[in-house]
C-alpha positions as CSV (number, residue, x, y, z in Angstrom):
1,X,-57.3,6.0,-77.0
2,X,-57.3,3.6,-74.1
3,X,-58.5,5.0,-70.9
4,X,-56.3,4.4,-68.0
5,X,-57.8,3.2,-64.8
6,X,-56.0,4.7,-61.8
7,X,-56.6,2.6,-58.7
8,X,-56.0,4.3,-55.5
9,X,-54.6,2.3,-52.7
10,X,-55.0,3.1,-49.1
11,X,-51.7,3.8,-47.6
12,X,-51.3,1.9,-44.3
13,X,-49.6,4.0,-41.6
14,X,-48.2,1.8,-39.0
15,X,-48.6,2.6,-35.3
16,X,-45.2,1.2,-34.4
17,X,-42.1,2.0,-36.4
18,X,-42.2,3.2,-40.0
19,X,-42.8,1.4,-43.3
20,X,-41.5,2.3,-46.7
21,X,-43.3,-0.6,-48.4
22,X,-45.8,-3.2,-47.6
23,X,-43.2,-5.8,-46.8
24,X,-41.9,-3.6,-44.0
25,X,-45.4,-3.7,-42.5
26,X,-45.2,-7.3,-41.8
27,X,-41.5,-7.5,-40.9
28,X,-40.6,-9.3,-37.8
29,X,-39.5,-6.1,-36.1
30,X,-42.9,-4.5,-36.7
31,X,-44.7,-7.5,-35.5
32,X,-42.5,-7.8,-32.4
33,X,-42.9,-4.1,-31.6
34,X,-46.6,-4.3,-31.9
35,X,-46.8,-7.4,-29.7
36,X,-44.6,-5.8,-27.0
37,X,-46.7,-2.6,-27.0
38,X,-50.0,-4.2,-26.9
39,X,-49.2,-7.2,-24.7
40,X,-50.1,-6.6,-21.1
41,X,-48.6,-9.2,-18.7
42,X,-50.4,-9.6,-15.4
43,X,-47.4,-8.5,-13.5
44,X,-43.8,-7.5,-13.9
45,X,-40.7,-8.0,-11.8
46,X,-37.9,-5.6,-12.2
47,X,-34.3,-6.9,-11.7
48,X,-32.3,-5.5,-8.9
49,X,-29.7,-3.9,-11.3
50,X,-32.6,-2.0,-13.1
51,X,-33.9,-0.7,-9.6
52,X,-30.3,0.3,-8.8
53,X,-30.0,2.1,-12.1
54,X,-33.2,4.1,-11.5
55,X,-32.0,5.2,-8.1
56,X,-28.5,6.2,-9.4
57,X,-30.1,8.2,-12.3
58,X,-32.5,9.9,-9.9
59,X,-29.5,10.8,-7.8
60,X,-27.7,12.3,-10.8
61,X,-30.8,14.3,-11.7
62,X,-31.1,15.5,-8.1
63,X,-27.5,16.5,-7.6
64,X,-26.6,17.7,-11.0
65,X,-29.8,18.7,-12.7
66,X,-28.3,21.3,-15.2
67,X,-25.7,18.9,-16.4
68,X,-27.6,15.6,-16.5
69,X,-31.4,15.9,-16.4
70,X,-32.2,16.5,-20.0
71,X,-29.7,14.0,-21.3
72,X,-31.0,11.3,-18.9
73,X,-34.7,12.0,-19.6
74,X,-34.2,12.1,-23.3
75,X,-32.6,8.6,-23.1
76,X,-35.1,7.1,-20.6
77,X,-38.2,8.6,-22.0
78,X,-37.4,7.0,-25.3
79,X,-36.9,3.6,-23.8
80,X,-39.9,1.7,-25.2
81,X,-42.3,0.6,-22.5
82,X,-40.3,1.8,-19.5
83,X,-43.3,3.4,-17.8
84,X,-45.5,0.4,-18.7
85,X,-43.1,-1.9,-16.9
86,X,-43.1,0.4,-13.8
87,X,-46.9,0.6,-13.6
88,X,-47.1,-3.3,-14.0
89,X,-44.7,-4.2,-11.2
90,X,-46.4,-6.8,-9.1
91,X,-45.1,-5.8,-5.7
92,X,-47.0,-2.6,-4.7
93,X,-44.2,-1.4,-2.3
94,X,-41.5,-1.9,-5.0
95,X,-43.7,0.0,-7.5
96,X,-44.3,2.8,-5.1
97,X,-40.6,3.1,-4.4
98,X,-39.9,3.4,-8.1
99,X,-42.8,5.9,-8.7
100,X,-41.4,8.1,-5.9
101,X,-38.0,8.5,-7.6
102,X,-37.0,11.7,-9.4
103,X,-36.4,9.8,-12.5
104,X,-39.8,8.3,-12.8
105,X,-41.6,11.5,-11.8
106,X,-39.8,13.4,-14.5
107,X,-40.5,10.6,-17.1
108,X,-44.2,10.6,-16.2
109,X,-44.5,14.3,-17.3
110,X,-42.4,13.6,-20.4
111,X,-44.8,13.2,-23.5
112,X,-42.2,11.0,-25.2
113,X,-42.8,8.2,-22.7
114,X,-46.5,8.0,-23.4
115,X,-47.4,5.7,-26.1
116,X,-49.8,2.9,-27.3
117,X,-49.0,0.9,-24.2
118,X,-51.3,3.1,-22.2
119,X,-54.3,2.3,-24.5
120,X,-53.5,-1.4,-24.2
121,X,-53.6,-1.1,-20.4
122,X,-56.9,0.8,-20.6
123,X,-58.5,-1.9,-22.5
124,X,-57.0,-4.6,-20.5
125,X,-58.4,-6.5,-17.4
126,X,-59.8,-4.5,-14.5
127,X,-56.6,-4.6,-12.4
128,X,-54.5,-3.5,-15.4
129,X,-57.0,-0.6,-16.1
130,X,-56.6,0.6,-12.7
131,X,-52.9,0.8,-13.1
132,X,-53.4,3.0,-16.2
133,X,-55.8,5.1,-14.2
134,X,-53.1,5.4,-11.6
135,X,-50.8,6.7,-14.2
136,X,-53.2,9.4,-15.1
137,X,-53.8,10.2,-11.4
138,X,-50.0,10.5,-10.9
139,X,-49.7,12.8,-14.0
140,X,-52.5,15.1,-13.0
141,X,-51.5,15.3,-9.3
142,X,-47.8,15.9,-9.8
143,X,-46.7,19.4,-8.7
144,X,-43.4,21.2,-9.1
145,X,-42.8,20.4,-5.4
146,X,-43.0,16.7,-6.2
147,X,-40.6,16.9,-9.1
148,X,-38.1,19.4,-7.6
149,X,-38.2,18.8,-3.8
150,X,-35.3,16.3,-3.9
151,X,-33.2,18.4,-6.3
152,X,-30.1,20.0,-4.7
153,X,-30.2,22.8,-7.3
154,X,-30.6,26.3,-5.9
155,X,-32.7,27.1,-9.0
156,X,-35.1,24.2,-8.5
157,X,-38.1,26.6,-8.0
158,X,-36.9,29.3,-10.4
159,X,-39.3,30.8,-13.0
160,X,-37.5,28.8,-15.6
161,X,-38.1,25.5,-13.8
162,X,-41.8,26.3,-13.1
163,X,-42.3,27.2,-16.8
164,X,-40.5,24.0,-17.8
165,X,-42.7,21.9,-15.5
166,X,-45.9,23.5,-16.7
167,X,-45.0,23.1,-20.3
168,X,-44.1,19.4,-19.9
169,X,-47.3,18.7,-18.0
170,X,-49.4,20.5,-20.5
171,X,-47.7,18.7,-23.4
172,X,-48.2,15.3,-21.7
173,X,-51.9,15.9,-21.6
């Protein structure tokens, strides 16, 4: 009787994407995703059409929260690196304008938007670390008034909305 040697292999679980086999781990998509998430450029410039889109989506959230908010947030929060780009904007005034939009405030408290990009920023250069710290400050300081004040919904301060805000913020932490 020949004894069988069972070799156990460690299973590598990728941080970005999924892998069904070892080839997928080194696929170009995986490498590109990892690079994008971990790469922290010194500054970012947002094209005018993107700024316009953020303001239009914020307006939709403010004017029609019941009909549009969850759909918009589900789609934007799942956009890889959206918040990373916002927090890396070179122009402080431009970044502040975007951070003050309803869209960005709602995305900040959405756990789906927080990912490895934040760790990459925390281990980056000093000025990049400060931007990551600013994200945490914004997240911790946001109140229901900040998120709902521009909403035109009469239910913006309802018990349901307060519970939603508290749940989202808790989940983000």
